[in-house]
C-alpha positions as CSV (number, residue, x, y, z in Angstrom):
1,M,15.7,3.3,1.1
2,E,13.2,0.6,1.8
3,I,11.9,-1.6,-1.0
4,G,8.7,-3.6,-0.6
5,I,5.5,-5.0,-2.1
6,S,1.9,-4.0,-1.9
7,T,-1.1,-6.2,-2.9
8,F,-4.9,-6.1,-2.9
9,V,-4.9,-9.9,-3.0
10,E,-7.0,-9.8,-6.1
11,N,-8.7,-13.0,-7.3
12,T,-9.6,-12.5,-10.9
13,P,-10.1,-15.1,-13.7
14,D,-7.2,-16.1,-16.0
15,P,-8.0,-13.9,-19.1
16,E,-7.1,-16.9,-21.4
17,T,-8.8,-19.8,-19.6
18,G,-11.4,-18.1,-17.5
19,K,-10.2,-20.2,-14.5
20,L,-10.7,-18.6,-11.1
21,L,-8.7,-19.7,-8.0
22,S,-10.6,-20.6,-4.9
23,P,-10.3,-18.0,-2.1
24,Y,-8.5,-20.7,-0.1
25,Q,-5.9,-21.3,-2.7
26,R,-5.4,-17.6,-3.3
27,M,-4.8,-17.1,0.4
28,Q,-2.3,-20.0,0.5
29,N,-0.5,-18.4,-2.4
30,L,-0.4,-15.1,-0.6
31,M,1.3,-16.7,2.5
32,E,4.0,-18.2,0.2
33,E,4.5,-14.8,-1.5
34,I,5.0,-13.0,1.8
35,E,7.3,-15.7,3.1
36,L,9.4,-15.4,0.0
37,A,9.5,-11.6,0.2
38,D,10.9,-12.0,3.7
39,Q,13.5,-14.6,2.7
40,V,14.9,-12.5,-0.2
41,G,15.4,-9.4,2.0
42,L,12.5,-7.1,1.1
43,D,11.6,-4.5,3.7
44,V,7.8,-4.3,3.6
45,Y,4.8,-6.3,2.6
46,A,1.5,-4.3,2.6
47,V,-2.0,-5.8,2.2
48,G,-5.1,-3.8,1.2
49,E,-8.7,-3.8,2.4
50,H,-11.6,-4.3,0.1
51,H,-15.2,-5.5,0.3
52,R,-15.9,-6.8,-3.2
53,P,-15.7,-10.1,-4.9
54,D,-12.6,-9.5,-6.9
55,F,-10.4,-9.0,-3.9
56,V,-10.0,-11.6,-1.2
57,V,-9.0,-9.6,1.9
58,S,-11.4,-7.5,3.9
59,S,-9.4,-7.6,7.1
60,P,-5.7,-6.9,6.5
61,A,-4.8,-7.3,10.2
62,V,-6.0,-10.9,10.2
63,V,-3.9,-11.8,7.2
64,L,-0.9,-10.0,8.5
65,A,-1.2,-11.8,11.9
66,A,-0.9,-15.1,10.0
67,A,2.1,-13.7,8.1
68,A,3.7,-12.5,11.3
69,V,4.3,-16.0,12.6
70,R,5.7,-17.2,9.3
71,T,8.2,-14.4,8.7
72,K,11.2,-13.0,10.6
73,N,12.2,-9.6,9.4
74,I,9.8,-8.0,7.0
75,K,7.5,-5.1,8.1
76,L,3.8,-5.9,7.8
77,S,1.5,-3.1,6.8
78,S,-2.0,-2.5,5.5
79,A,-2.4,-0.8,2.1
80,V,-4.7,0.7,3.1
81,S,-6.9,0.3,6.2
82,V,-10.1,2.1,5.2
83,L,-10.3,4.1,8.4
84,S,-13.4,6.1,7.4
85,S,-15.6,3.0,7.6
86,D,-13.9,1.2,10.5
87,D,-13.6,1.7,14.3
88,P,-10.2,3.2,15.2
89,V,-10.2,1.3,18.5
90,R,-10.6,-2.0,16.8
91,V,-8.0,-1.1,14.1
92,F,-5.5,-0.2,16.8
93,Q,-6.2,-3.3,18.8
94,Q,-5.9,-5.6,15.7
95,F,-2.6,-4.1,14.6
96,A,-1.3,-4.2,18.2
97,H,-1.8,-8.0,18.0
98,V,0.1,-8.1,14.7
99,D,2.9,-6.1,16.4
100,L,3.0,-8.5,19.3
101,L,3.0,-11.6,17.1
102,S,5.7,-10.1,14.8
103,G,8.0,-8.6,17.5
104,G,7.4,-5.0,16.5
105,R,7.0,-5.2,12.7
106,A,3.4,-3.9,12.3
107,E,2.4,-0.7,10.5
108,I,-0.9,0.9,9.6
109,M,-1.3,2.7,6.3
110,A,-4.5,4.6,6.7
111,G,-6.5,6.0,3.8
112,R,-10.0,7.1,2.7
113,G,-10.2,4.3,0.2
114,S,-10.7,4.4,-3.6
115,F,-13.8,2.0,-3.5
116,I,-17.0,2.8,-1.7
117,E,-18.4,-0.6,-0.8
118,S,-17.4,-0.4,2.8
119,F,-19.5,2.8,3.5
120,P,-23.0,1.4,3.1
121,L,-21.9,-2.0,4.4
122,F,-21.0,-0.5,7.8
123,G,-23.7,2.1,7.8
124,N,-21.7,5.2,6.8
125,D,-22.9,8.1,4.6
126,L,-20.7,8.9,1.6
127,K,-21.4,12.6,2.1
128,D,-19.3,12.3,5.3
129,Y,-16.4,10.8,3.3
130,D,-13.7,13.3,4.4
131,S,-15.0,14.2,7.9
132,L,-15.2,10.5,8.8
133,F,-11.6,10.0,7.9
134,S,-10.4,13.2,9.6
135,E,-12.2,12.4,12.9
136,K,-11.2,8.8,13.0
137,L,-7.6,9.5,12.3
138,E,-7.5,11.9,15.3
139,L,-8.8,9.1,17.5
140,L,-6.4,6.5,16.1
141,L,-3.4,8.8,16.7
142,Q,-4.6,9.4,20.3
143,L,-5.0,5.7,20.9
144,N,-1.5,5.2,19.6
145,K,0.0,7.7,22.1
146,S,-2.0,7.0,25.2
147,E,-3.1,3.9,27.1
148,R,-6.1,5.6,28.5
149,V,-8.3,7.7,26.2
150,T,-10.9,10.4,26.7
151,W,-12.5,11.4,23.3
152,Q,-15.6,12.8,21.8
153,G,-16.6,13.2,18.1
154,H,-19.6,13.2,15.8
155,H,-19.4,9.9,14.1
156,R,-18.6,7.5,16.9
157,P,-19.7,7.2,20.6
158,S,-17.5,9.0,23.0
159,I,-14.9,7.4,25.2
160,N,-14.5,8.5,28.8
161,N,-11.1,7.6,30.3
162,R,-11.0,4.0,29.1
163,G,-7.9,1.9,28.7
164,V,-7.3,0.3,25.3
165,Y,-5.5,-3.0,25.2
166,P,-3.3,-4.7,24.2
167,R,-0.6,-2.2,23.7
168,P,1.8,-2.9,20.8
169,F,5.3,-4.3,21.0
170,Q,6.6,-1.0,19.7
171,K,6.2,2.1,21.8
172,E,3.9,3.4,19.0
173,L,2.7,1.8,15.8
174,P,4.0,3.6,12.7
175,I,1.0,5.2,11.0
176,W,1.3,6.2,7.3
177,I,-1.2,8.3,5.4
178,A,-1.9,7.1,1.8
179,V,-3.1,9.5,-0.9
180,G,-4.1,9.3,-4.5
181,G,-3.8,12.9,-5.3
182,T,-5.8,15.0,-2.9
183,P,-3.8,18.0,-1.7
184,E,-5.9,18.3,1.5
185,S,-4.8,14.8,2.5
186,V,-1.2,15.6,1.9
187,I,-1.4,18.7,4.0
188,R,-3.1,16.7,6.8
189,A,-0.3,14.1,6.9
190,A,2.4,16.8,6.8
191,N,0.8,18.9,9.6
192,K,0.6,15.9,11.8
193,G,4.2,14.8,11.0
194,L,3.0,11.5,9.6
195,P,4.8,9.5,6.8
196,L,3.1,9.9,3.4
197,A,2.6,7.3,0.7
198,I,1.6,8.5,-2.8
199,A,-0.2,6.1,-5.1
200,I,0.9,6.6,-8.8
201,I,-1.3,4.3,-10.9
202,G,-1.7,6.4,-14.0
203,G,-0.3,9.4,-15.8
204,M,3.3,10.4,-15.5
205,P,5.2,10.3,-12.2
206,E,6.4,13.9,-12.5
207,Q,2.8,15.0,-12.3
208,F,2.9,14.0,-8.6
209,I,6.1,16.0,-7.8
210,Q,3.9,19.0,-6.7
211,L,2.2,16.8,-4.1
212,A,5.6,15.7,-2.7
213,D,6.8,19.3,-2.6
214,L,3.7,20.4,-0.9
215,Y,4.2,17.6,1.7
216,K,7.8,18.6,2.4
217,R,7.1,22.3,2.6
218,T,4.1,21.8,5.0
219,Y,6.0,19.2,7.1
220,L,8.9,21.6,7.7
221,S,6.7,24.6,8.2
222,A,4.8,22.7,10.9
223,G,8.1,22.3,12.8
224,H,8.7,18.6,12.4
225,A,12.3,17.2,12.4
226,P,13.6,16.9,8.8
227,E,15.4,13.7,9.6
228,K,12.1,12.0,10.5
229,M,10.3,12.8,7.2
230,Q,9.3,9.7,5.3
231,L,7.9,9.6,1.8
232,S,6.9,6.6,-0.2
233,V,5.6,5.9,-3.7
234,H,3.3,2.9,-4.6
235,S,3.3,1.9,-8.3
236,H,1.9,-1.0,-10.4
237,G,4.6,-3.2,-11.7
238,F,6.0,-6.6,-12.7
239,I,9.4,-8.1,-13.3
240,A,10.7,-11.0,-15.5
241,E,14.1,-11.9,-16.8
242,D,13.2,-10.5,-20.2
243,S,11.3,-7.2,-20.8
244,Q,9.0,-8.6,-23.4
245,E,8.1,-11.6,-21.3
246,A,7.2,-9.3,-18.4
247,A,5.1,-7.1,-20.6
248,D,3.2,-10.1,-22.2
249,D,2.7,-11.9,-18.8
250,F,1.3,-8.8,-17.0
251,Y,-0.9,-7.3,-19.7
252,G,-3.8,-9.8,-19.7
253,P,-4.5,-9.7,-15.9
254,Y,-3.8,-6.0,-15.8
255,E,-6.1,-5.2,-18.7
256,L,-8.9,-7.3,-17.3
257,V,-8.9,-5.5,-14.0
258,M,-8.4,-1.9,-15.3
259,S,-11.0,-2.3,-18.0
260,R,-13.5,-3.7,-15.4
261,I,-12.9,-0.8,-13.0
262,G,-13.0,1.5,-16.0
263,Q,-16.4,0.2,-16.9
264,E,-17.6,0.9,-13.4
265,R,-16.2,4.5,-13.4
266,G,-16.9,5.5,-17.0
267,W,-13.4,5.1,-18.3
268,S,-12.5,3.7,-21.8
269,P,-11.3,0.1,-21.9
270,M,-7.5,-0.4,-21.6
271,T,-5.7,-1.0,-24.9
272,R,-2.3,-2.6,-25.6
273,Q,-1.2,0.8,-27.0
274,Q,-2.1,2.6,-23.8
275,Y,-0.4,-0.1,-21.8
276,E,2.9,0.1,-23.8
277,A,2.8,3.9,-23.4
278,M,2.6,3.4,-19.6
279,R,5.6,1.1,-19.8
280,T,7.8,3.8,-21.3
281,K,10.5,5.6,-19.3
282,R,8.1,8.4,-18.2
283,G,5.0,6.2,-17.7
284,S,3.5,5.0,-14.5
285,L,4.0,1.2,-14.9
286,L,7.2,-0.5,-13.8
287,V,6.9,-3.5,-16.0
288,G,10.0,-5.0,-17.6
289,S,13.4,-6.5,-16.9
290,P,15.2,-6.1,-13.6
291,Q,17.4,-3.3,-15.1
292,E,14.4,-1.4,-16.5
293,V,12.7,-1.6,-13.1
294,I,15.9,-0.5,-11.3
295,D,16.2,2.5,-13.6
296,K,12.6,3.6,-13.0
297,I,12.7,3.2,-9.2
298,L,15.9,5.3,-9.2
299,M,14.2,7.9,-11.5
300,E,11.3,8.2,-9.0
301,Q,13.7,8.3,-6.0
302,E,15.5,11.2,-7.6
303,M,12.2,13.0,-8.4
304,F,10.6,12.6,-5.0
305,G,13.5,12.0,-2.5
306,L,11.9,8.7,-1.5
307,T,12.6,6.8,1.7
308,R,10.5,3.8,0.5
309,F,9.2,2.3,-2.7
310,L,6.4,-0.2,-2.9
311,M,5.7,-2.2,-6.1
312,H,2.1,-3.4,-6.5
313,L,3.1,-6.6,-8.2
314,S,-0.3,-8.1,-9.0
315,V,-3.1,-6.0,-10.3
316,G,-5.0,-9.0,-11.7
317,T,-4.2,-12.6,-10.6
318,M,-0.9,-13.7,-12.0
319,P,0.3,-17.3,-12.3
320,H,1.7,-18.1,-8.9
321,D,5.1,-19.3,-10.2
322,K,5.6,-16.2,-12.2
323,L,4.7,-14.0,-9.3
324,L,7.1,-15.8,-7.0
325,K,9.8,-15.3,-9.7
326,A,9.0,-11.5,-9.8
327,I,9.3,-11.3,-6.0
328,E,12.7,-13.2,-6.1
329,L,14.0,-10.7,-8.8
330,L,12.8,-7.7,-6.8
331,G,14.5,-8.9,-3.7
332,T,17.7,-10.4,-5.0
333,V,18.5,-8.2,-8.1
334,V,16.5,-5.0,-8.0
335,A,16.5,-4.0,-4.3
336,P,20.3,-4.5,-3.8
337,E,21.1,-2.4,-6.8
338,V,18.7,0.4,-5.9
339,R,20.0,0.5,-2.3
340,K,23.6,0.6,-3.5
341,A,22.8,3.5,-6.0
342,V,20.9,5.5,-3.4
343,K,23.6,5.0,-0.8
344,A,26.3,6.2,-3.2
345,T,24.5,9.5,-3.7
346,T,23.9,10.3,0.0
């Protein structure tokens, strides 16, 4: 089982001081975070795409290319690439560069995106939300399999027997589909035999078991090899040596971001009571001591039959030293124990 980190490279004010890092400093911190994740033996580092002021990265491939030359072993993925509003040819080319720079460690995690800013920015109509993704995914998969491509669709100019370069270091780039809870997206991934990543950022993890079961049934019914099935969960979390320390450190930045997004979407502001409920054994947050996080990852692994777990370590901007400590604990304490426990049951 792979253990890794995902981030949206948020840049939000310190809730106590109001201080905001410069984008330059936030990016320097990110490079240190990815390097440390590689050094402590984590398997994956995944970077999201956004087009709004509270997140720094709008082009994950550019950031991952920088990380590729500063790391040795860790897989480098988007989380997600908002394929609906991008050009699949450019997405493929950019990640082929990351793959060449890293010696075959690039991945694409494609999704429709939970924010909408990229749609008007790049001239797309939100009413085409699903058809854009479906059509562009088809093209991306074709690009991944064939050097020369002939293709025609509704949302992008056609391609007539053109070569697409460079080709990646790997024979094909791993392409994951990320979902938040839409059964149609789960079925699409399963029918195509693609790995699935489920984002669990609220509610109770067991509420998502039906999506995992739907994926497995559909995947097998489509005739894909069971041994190639890959399933991941992405959850918000934070680790400190002490459970209360982790809870107190993470709450301020987390509450700031979730309340801000809630205001945009008509949700109630986050409260400490809600937060503590989410930290309980059956809640969605993995915030606590290393042992608490180990127990929760193993619980989710047993529920879903996971091959990968990604911890979204920073929802709001955390003090850099504390985030580095959390990465160290995830890599040196949590991941080895989880891998050992999973291996013992297989």
